Gaussian input, Z-matrix of N, CA and C with variables (Angstrom, degrees):
# hf/3-21g

backbone

0 1
 N
 C     1     B1
 C     2     B2     1     A1
 N     3     B3     2     A2     1     D1
 C     4     B4     3     A3     2     D2
 C     5     B5     4     A4     3     D3
 N     6     B6     5     A5     4     D4
 C     7     B7     6     A6     5     D5
 C     8     B8     7     A7     6     D6
 N     9     B9     8     A8     7     D7
 C    10    B10     9     A9     8     D8
 C    11    B11    10    A10     9     D9
 N    12    B12    11    A11    10    D10
 C    13    B13    12    A12    11    D11
 C    14    B14    13    A13    12    D12
 N    15    B15    14    A14    13    D13
 C    16    B16    15    A15    14    D14
 C    17    B17    16    A16    15    D15
 N    18    B18    17    A17    16    D16
 C    19    B19    18    A18    17    D17
 C    20    B20    19    A19    18    D18
 N    21    B21    20    A20    19    D19
 C    22    B22    21    A21    20    D20
 C    23    B23    22    A22    21    D21
 N    24    B24    23    A23    22    D22
 C    25    B25    24    A24    23    D23
 C    26    B26    25    A25    24    D24
 N    27    B27    26    A26    25    D25
 C    28    B28    27    A27    26    D26
 C    29    B29    28    A28    27    D27
 N    30    B30    29    A29    28    D28
 C    31    B31    30    A30    29    D29
 C    32    B32    31    A31    30    D30
 N    33    B33    32    A32    31    D31
 C    34    B34    33    A33    32    D32
 C    35    B35    34    A34    33    D33
 N    36    B36    35    A35    34    D34
 C    37    B37    36    A36    35    D35
 C    38    B38    37    A37    36    D36
 N    39    B39    38    A38    37    D37
 C    40    B40    39    A39    38    D38
 C    41    B41    40    A40    39    D39
 N    42    B42    41    A41    40    D40
 C    43    B43    42    A42    41    D41
 C    44    B44    43    A43    42    D42
 N    45    B45    44    A44    43    D43
 C    46    B46    45    A45    44    D44
 C    47    B47    46    A46    45    D45
 N    48    B48    47    A47    46    D46
 C    49    B49    48    A48    47    D47
 C    50    B50    49    A49    48    D48
 N    51    B51    50    A50    49    D49
 C    52    B52    51    A51    50    D50
 C    53    B53    52    A52    51    D51
 N    54    B54    53    A53    52    D52
 C    55    B55    54    A54    53    D53
 C    56    B56    55    A55    54    D54
 N    57    B57    56    A56    55    D55
 C    58    B58    57    A57    56    D56
 C    59    B59    58    A58    57    D57
 N    60    B60    59    A59    58    D58
 C    61    B61    60    A60    59    D59
 C    62    B62    61    A61    60    D60
 N    63    B63    62    A62    61    D61
 C    64    B64    63    A63    62    D62
 C    65    B65    64    A64    63    D63
 N    66    B66    65    A65    64    D64
 C    67    B67    66    A66    65    D65
 C    68    B68    67    A67    66    D66
 N    69    B69    68    A68    67    D67
 C    70    B70    69    A69    68    D68
 C    71    B71    70    A70    69    D69
 N    72    B72    71    A71    70    D70
 C    73    B73    72    A72    71    D71
 C    74    B74    73    A73    72    D72
 N    75    B75    74    A74    73    D73
 C    76    B76    75    A75    74    D74
 C    77    B77    76    A76    75    D75
 N    78    B78    77    A77    76    D76
 C    79    B79    78    A78    77    D77
 C    80    B80    79    A79    78    D78
 N    81    B81    80    A80    79    D79
 C    82    B82    81    A81    80    D80
 C    83    B83    82    A82    81    D81
 N    84    B84    83    A83    82    D82
 C    85    B85    84    A84    83    D83
 C    86    B86    85    A85    84    D84
 N    87    B87    86    A86    85    D85
 C    88    B88    87    A87    86    D86
 C    89    B89    88    A88    87    D87
 N    90    B90    89    A89    88    D88
 C    91    B91    90    A90    89    D89
 C    92    B92    91    A91    90    D90
 N    93    B93    92    A92    91    D91
 C    94    B94    93    A93    92    D92
 C    95    B95    94    A94    93    D93
 N    96    B96    95    A95    94    D94
 C    97    B97    96    A96    95    D95
 C    98    B98    97    A97    96    D96
 N    99    B99    98    A98    97    D97
 C   100   B100    99    A99    98    D98
 C   101   B101   100   A100    99    D99
 N   102   B102   101   A101   100   D100
 C   103   B103   102   A102   101   D101
 C   104   B104   103   A103   102   D102
 N   105   B105   104   A104   103   D103
 C   106   B106   105   A105   104   D104
 C   107   B107   106   A106   105   D105
 N   108   B108   107   A107   106   D106
 C   109   B109   108   A108   107   D107
 C   110   B110   109   A109   108   D108
 N   111   B111   110   A110   109   D109
 C   112   B112   111   A111   110   D110
 C   113   B113   112   A112   111   D111
 N   114   B114   113   A113   112   D112
 C   115   B115   114   A114   113   D113
 C   116   B116   115   A115   114   D114
 N   117   B117   116   A116   115   D115
 C   118   B118   117   A117   116   D116
 C   119   B119   118   A118   117   D117
 N   120   B120   119   A119   118   D118
 C   121   B121   120   A120   119   D119
 C   122   B122   121   A121   120   D120
 N   123   B123   122   A122   121   D121
 C   124   B124   123   A123   122   D122
 C   125   B125   124   A124   123   D123
 N   126   B126   125   A125   124   D124
 C   127   B127   126   A126   125   D125
 C   128   B128   127   A127   126   D126
 N   129   B129   128   A128   127   D127
 C   130   B130   129   A129   128   D128
 C   131   B131   130   A130   129   D129
 N   132   B132   131   A131   130   D130
 C   133   B133   132   A132   131   D131
 C   134   B134   133   A133   132   D132
 N   135   B135   134   A134   133   D133
 C   136   B136   135   A135   134   D134
 C   137   B137   136   A136   135   D135
 N   138   B138   137   A137   136   D136
 C   139   B139   138   A138   137   D137
 C   140   B140   139   A139   138   D138
 N   141   B141   140   A140   139   D139
 C   142   B142   141   A141   140   D140
 C   143   B143   142   A142   141   D141
 N   144   B144   143   A143   142   D142
 C   145   B145   144   A144   143   D143
 C   146   B146   145   A145   144   D144
 N   147   B147   146   A146   145   D145
 C   148   B148   147   A147   146   D146
 C   149   B149   148   A148   147   D147
 N   150   B150   149   A149   148   D148
 C   151   B151   150   A150   149   D149
 C   152   B152   151   A151   150   D150
 N   153   B153   152   A152   151   D151
 C   154   B154   153   A153   152   D152
 C   155   B155   154   A154   153   D153
 N   156   B156   155   A155   154   D154
 C   157   B157   156   A156   155   D155
 C   158   B158   157   A157   156   D156
 N   159   B159   158   A158   157   D157
 C   160   B160   159   A159   158   D158
 C   161   B161   160   A160   159   D159
 N   162   B162   161   A161   160   D160
 C   163   B163   162   A162   161   D161
 C   164   B164   163   A163   162   D162
 N   165   B165   164   A164   163   D163
 C   166   B166   165   A165   164   D164
 C   167   B167   166   A166   165   D165
 N   168   B168   167   A167   166   D166
 C   169   B169   168   A168   167   D167
 C   170   B170   169   A169   168   D168
 N   171   B171   170   A170   169   D169
 C   172   B172   171   A171   170   D170
 C   173   B173   172   A172   171   D171
 N   174   B174   173   A173   172   D172
 C   175   B175   174   A174   173   D173
 C   176   B176   175   A175   174   D174
 N   177   B177   176   A176   175   D175
 C   178   B178   177   A177   176   D176
 C   179   B179   178   A178   177   D177
 N   180   B180   179   A179   178   D178
 C   181   B181   180   A180   179   D179
 C   182   B182   181   A181   180   D180
 N   183   B183   182   A182   181   D181
 C   184   B184   183   A183   182   D182
 C   185   B185   184   A184   183   D183
 N   186   B186   185   A185   184   D184
 C   187   B187   186   A186   185   D185
 C   188   B188   187   A187   186   D186
 N   189   B189   188   A188   187   D187
 C   190   B190   189   A189   188   D188
 C   191   B191   190   A190   189   D189
 N   192   B192   191   A191   190   D190
 C   193   B193   192   A192   191   D191
 C   194   B194   193   A193   192   D192
 N   195   B195   194   A194   193   D193
 C   196   B196   195   A195   194   D194
 C   197   B197   196   A196   195   D195
 N   198   B198   197   A197   196   D196
 C   199   B199   198   A198   197   D197
 C   200   B200   199   A199   198   D198
 N   201   B201   200   A200   199   D199
 C   202   B202   201   A201   200   D200
 C   203   B203   202   A202   201   D201
 N   204   B204   203   A203   202   D202
 C   205   B205   204   A204   203   D203
 C   206   B206   205   A205   204   D204
 N   207   B207   206   A206   205   D205
 C   208   B208   207   A207   206   D206
 C   209   B209   208   A208   207   D207
 N   210   B210   209   A209   208   D208
 C   211   B211   210   A210   209   D209
 C   212   B212   211   A211   210   D210

   B1=1.4590
   B2=1.5257
   B3=1.3084
   B4=1.4569
   B5=1.5289
   B6=1.3190
   B7=1.4660
   B8=1.5245
   B9=1.3017
   B10=1.4557
   B11=1.5226
   B12=1.3280
   B13=1.4636
   B14=1.5266
   B15=1.3445
   B16=1.4648
   B17=1.5306
   B18=1.3176
   B19=1.4574
   B20=1.5265
   B21=1.3441
   B22=1.4655
   B23=1.5232
   B24=1.2996
   B25=1.4605
   B26=1.5135
   B27=1.3154
   B28=1.4512
   B29=1.5295
   B30=1.3177
   B31=1.4578
   B32=1.5296
   B33=1.3310
   B34=1.4657
   B35=1.5242
   B36=1.3217
   B37=1.4580
   B38=1.5302
   B39=1.3349
   B40=1.4762
   B41=1.5216
   B42=1.3311
   B43=1.4696
   B44=1.5247
   B45=1.3397
   B46=1.4674
   B47=1.5284
   B48=1.3125
   B49=1.4590
   B50=1.5281
   B51=1.3171
   B52=1.4590
   B53=1.5256
   B54=1.3395
   B55=1.4566
   B56=1.5196
   B57=1.3221
   B58=1.4615
   B59=1.5250
   B60=1.3277
   B61=1.4602
   B62=1.5163
   B63=1.3411
   B64=1.4635
   B65=1.5211
   B66=1.3225
   B67=1.4544
   B68=1.5178
   B69=1.3235
   B70=1.4637
   B71=1.5235
   B72=1.3207
   B73=1.4608
   B74=1.5154
   B75=1.3172
   B76=1.4643
   B77=1.5259
   B78=1.3210
   B79=1.4586
   B80=1.5286
   B81=1.3436
   B82=1.4683
   B83=1.5280
   B84=1.3282
   B85=1.4679
   B86=1.5307
   B87=1.3430
   B88=1.4695
   B89=1.5246
   B90=1.3285
   B91=1.4709
   B92=1.5264
   B93=1.3385
   B94=1.4619
   B95=1.5244
   B96=1.3379
   B97=1.4620
   B98=1.5181
   B99=1.3381
   B100=1.4600
   B101=1.5211
   B102=1.3332
   B103=1.4575
   B104=1.5200
   B105=1.3186
   B106=1.4617
   B107=1.5140
   B108=1.3118
   B109=1.4613
   B110=1.5220
   B111=1.3214
   B112=1.4668
   B113=1.5234
   B114=1.3133
   B115=1.4604
   B116=1.5148
   B117=1.3180
   B118=1.4585
   B119=1.5099
   B120=1.3007
   B121=1.4545
   B122=1.5163
   B123=1.3087
   B124=1.4602
   B125=1.5280
   B126=1.2957
   B127=1.4579
   B128=1.5248
   B129=1.3210
   B130=1.4554
   B131=1.5243
   B132=1.2841
   B133=1.4711
   B134=1.5262
   B135=1.3190
   B136=1.4621
   B137=1.5262
   B138=1.3123
   B139=1.4545
   B140=1.5273
   B141=1.3247
   B142=1.4689
   B143=1.5228
   B144=1.3148
   B145=1.4561
   B146=1.5227
   B147=1.3163
   B148=1.4656
   B149=1.5221
   B150=1.3193
   B151=1.4504
   B152=1.5146
   B153=1.3199
   B154=1.4657
   B155=1.5232
   B156=1.3081
   B157=1.4547
   B158=1.5220
   B159=1.3030
   B160=1.4621
   B161=1.5185
   B162=1.3239
   B163=1.4602
   B164=1.5234
   B165=1.3386
   B166=1.4575
   B167=1.5301
   B168=1.3249
   B169=1.4672
   B170=1.5250
   B171=1.3222
   B172=1.4627
   B173=1.5344
   B174=1.3439
   B175=1.4591
   B176=1.5259
   B177=1.3300
   B178=1.4560
   B179=1.5315
   B180=1.3409
   B181=1.4621
   B182=1.5273
   B183=1.3142
   B184=1.4673
   B185=1.5173
   B186=1.3127
   B187=1.4686
   B188=1.5170
   B189=1.3167
   B190=1.4625
   B191=1.5242
   B192=1.3073
   B193=1.4581
   B194=1.5338
   B195=1.3199
   B196=1.4703
   B197=1.5263
   B198=1.3329
   B199=1.4572
   B200=1.5245
   B201=1.3436
   B202=1.4643
   B203=1.5367
   B204=1.3195
   B205=1.4706
   B206=1.5190
   B207=1.3191
   B208=1.4623
   B209=1.5328
   B210=1.3416
   B211=1.4775
   B212=1.5170
   A1=108.37
   A2=115.46
   A3=121.72
   A4=107.59
   A5=116.46
   A6=121.33
   A7=108.38
   A8=115.93
   A9=121.81
   A10=110.50
   A11=116.81
   A12=121.05
   A13=113.34
   A14=117.08
   A15=120.20
   A16=108.61
   A17=116.70
   A18=121.28
   A19=109.44
   A20=116.40
   A21=118.95
   A22=112.98
   A23=118.12
   A24=119.66
   A25=112.13
   A26=115.25
   A27=122.19
   A28=111.65
   A29=116.78
   A30=122.26
   A31=107.61
   A32=116.90
   A33=121.32
   A34=112.83
   A35=118.10
   A36=120.45
   A37=111.21
   A38=117.25
   A39=119.66
   A40=113.10
   A41=116.83
   A42=123.63
   A43=114.00
   A44=116.96
   A45=121.33
   A46=108.11
   A47=116.44
   A48=121.16
   A49=111.47
   A50=115.91
   A51=122.46
   A52=105.82
   A53=116.18
   A54=120.23
   A55=111.42
   A56=114.80
   A57=121.66
   A58=108.98
   A59=115.81
   A60=120.83
   A61=114.05
   A62=118.44
   A63=121.32
   A64=109.87
   A65=116.85
   A66=121.60
   A67=107.24
   A68=115.67
   A69=119.95
   A70=111.32
   A71=114.64
   A72=122.21
   A73=105.92
   A74=115.82
   A75=121.69
   A76=106.63
   A77=116.84
   A78=121.99
   A79=110.89
   A80=117.71
   A81=120.38
   A82=113.52
   A83=117.62
   A84=121.41
   A85=111.63
   A86=116.97
   A87=126.67
   A88=114.19
   A89=118.40
   A90=120.70
   A91=108.18
   A92=117.00
   A93=121.25
   A94=110.11
   A95=114.56
   A96=122.53
   A97=108.73
   A98=116.44
   A99=120.44
   A100=109.42
   A101=116.37
   A102=122.02
   A103=109.24
   A104=115.94
   A105=120.33
   A106=109.99
   A107=116.25
   A108=120.12
   A109=109.63
   A110=116.39
   A111=122.78
   A112=108.40
   A113=116.76
   A114=121.36
   A115=108.45
   A116=116.45
   A117=121.81
   A118=109.85
   A119=116.75
   A120=121.43
   A121=108.41
   A122=116.37
   A123=120.77
   A124=108.61
   A125=116.23
   A126=120.69
   A127=112.35
   A128=117.56
   A129=121.21
   A130=107.50
   A131=117.17
   A132=124.09
   A133=112.83
   A134=118.12
   A135=123.45
   A136=112.96
   A137=116.26
   A138=121.48
   A139=109.86
   A140=115.56
   A141=119.34
   A142=107.80
   A143=115.22
   A144=121.57
   A145=108.62
   A146=117.06
   A147=121.42
   A148=109.61
   A149=116.45
   A150=121.40
   A151=109.22
   A152=116.06
   A153=120.11
   A154=109.01
   A155=117.14
   A156=121.64
   A157=113.34
   A158=114.93
   A159=122.52
   A160=112.62
   A161=116.66
   A162=120.01
   A163=110.95
   A164=117.60
   A165=120.57
   A166=109.80
   A167=116.62
   A168=121.00
   A169=110.74
   A170=117.30
   A171=121.62
   A172=110.25
   A173=116.68
   A174=120.51
   A175=113.33
   A176=118.55
   A177=120.13
   A178=110.43
   A179=117.84
   A180=121.16
   A181=113.81
   A182=118.58
   A183=122.83
   A184=110.13
   A185=116.73
   A186=121.38
   A187=112.02
   A188=117.57
   A189=120.46
   A190=109.48
   A191=115.34
   A192=121.37
   A193=109.03
   A194=118.53
   A195=120.82
   A196=113.62
   A197=116.39
   A198=120.44
   A199=113.81
   A200=116.12
   A201=121.47
   A202=109.45
   A203=118.62
   A204=120.70
   A205=114.64
   A206=119.12
   A207=120.24
   A208=112.78
   A209=117.51
   A210=120.32
   A211=111.43
   D1=130.75
   D2=-177.36
   D3=-116.77
   D4=129.22
   D5=-179.66
   D6=-114.28
   D7=133.15
   D8=-176.85
   D9=-69.02
   D10=127.45
   D11=-176.47
   D12=-87.72
   D13=-15.97
   D14=176.07
   D15=-155.09
   D16=158.98
   D17=178.47
   D18=-55.12
   D19=141.25
   D20=-173.47
   D21=-135.99
   D22=32.21
   D23=176.24
   D24=83.39
   D25=-144.91
   D26=-168.83
   D27=-109.19
   D28=138.62
   D29=173.68
   D30=-72.55
   D31=126.28
   D32=-176.56
   D33=-69.82
   D34=-12.60
   D35=-179.71
   D36=-91.85
   D37=-54.05
   D38=-176.33
   D39=-98.52
   D40=-11.47
   D41=179.85
   D42=67.77
   D43=14.21
   D44=174.29
   D45=-91.20
   D46=159.07
   D47=-179.18
   D48=-68.59
   D49=139.00
   D50=170.14
   D51=-87.52
   D52=113.45
   D53=-172.98
   D54=-112.25
   D55=153.42
   D56=177.29
   D57=-49.11
   D58=132.46
   D59=179.05
   D60=95.05
   D61=-13.60
   D62=177.62
   D63=-66.84
   D64=143.23
   D65=171.70
   D66=-80.13
   D67=130.01
   D68=-174.26
   D69=-130.23
   D70=163.40
   D71=167.63
   D72=-110.57
   D73=130.75
   D74=177.87
   D75=-110.64
   D76=112.42
   D77=-176.81
   D78=-80.51
   D79=164.87
   D80=179.53
   D81=-56.30
   D82=-28.71
   D83=178.25
   D84=-78.47
   D85=-1.17
   D86=179.86
   D87=78.37
   D88=5.53
   D89=172.35
   D90=-70.06
   D91=148.37
   D92=-179.89
   D93=-126.23
   D94=146.74
   D95=-178.55
   D96=-144.94
   D97=161.05
   D98=174.00
   D99=-61.33
   D100=142.21
   D101=176.81
   D102=-137.00
   D103=151.87
   D104=179.50
   D105=72.06
   D106=-157.79
   D107=-178.54
   D108=-77.62
   D109=127.15
   D110=-176.79
   D111=-117.60
   D112=136.35
   D113=176.08
   D114=-109.38
   D115=119.86
   D116=178.96
   D117=-117.30
   D118=146.50
   D119=175.96
   D120=-87.06
   D121=116.18
   D122=179.33
   D123=-78.52
   D124=147.27
   D125=-177.62
   D126=-75.63
   D127=-16.24
   D128=176.70
   D129=-86.41
   D130=110.56
   D131=-179.96
   D132=61.44
   D133=14.02
   D134=176.82
   D135=49.44
   D136=46.19
   D137=177.96
   D138=-87.08
   D139=146.65
   D140=174.13
   D141=-91.31
   D142=130.29
   D143=-177.76
   D144=-125.45
   D145=135.39
   D146=178.77
   D147=-98.42
   D148=142.53
   D149=172.51
   D150=-149.93
   D151=164.96
   D152=179.53
   D153=-64.67
   D154=147.37
   D155=-176.41
   D156=-57.12
   D157=146.40
   D158=-176.53
   D159=-53.23
   D160=-49.87
   D161=-174.45
   D162=-71.07
   D163=-28.71
   D164=177.13
   D165=-62.09
   D166=-47.72
   D167=178.52
   D168=-65.76
   D169=-41.47
   D170=179.96
   D171=-57.53
   D172=-45.99
   D173=-176.69
   D174=-73.14
   D175=-10.08
   D176=173.94
   D177=-66.89
   D178=-27.48
   D179=-177.59
   D180=-124.89
   D181=-6.70
   D182=-178.53
   D183=-130.84
   D184=159.04
   D185=178.68
   D186=-127.65
   D187=23.85
   D188=179.78
   D189=-141.28
   D190=166.94
   D191=176.74
   D192=-64.82
   D193=136.32
   D194=177.60
   D195=-59.20
   D196=-29.40
   D197=-177.83
   D198=-95.37
   D199=-13.23
   D200=-179.03
   D201=-136.44
   D202=64.35
   D203=-173.37
   D204=-63.74
   D205=-21.02
   D206=-178.63
   D207=-88.18
   D208=-6.58
   D209=-179.43
   D210=-76.41

């Protein structure tokens, strides 16, 4: 399990911010994405909603990095 030590911009899958303390997956190409259960603040009534990590869902149907599909 890898935990982000500082804010790192935007997740290329869900477009939400990768924030310090988030559980992440770090791929061999060094790209990072949300992993495991992620809590995001929805803009409707600012509710926190949990969902499976971005990269977990991505890897259910893909076998490459979203940003480097030819690697």
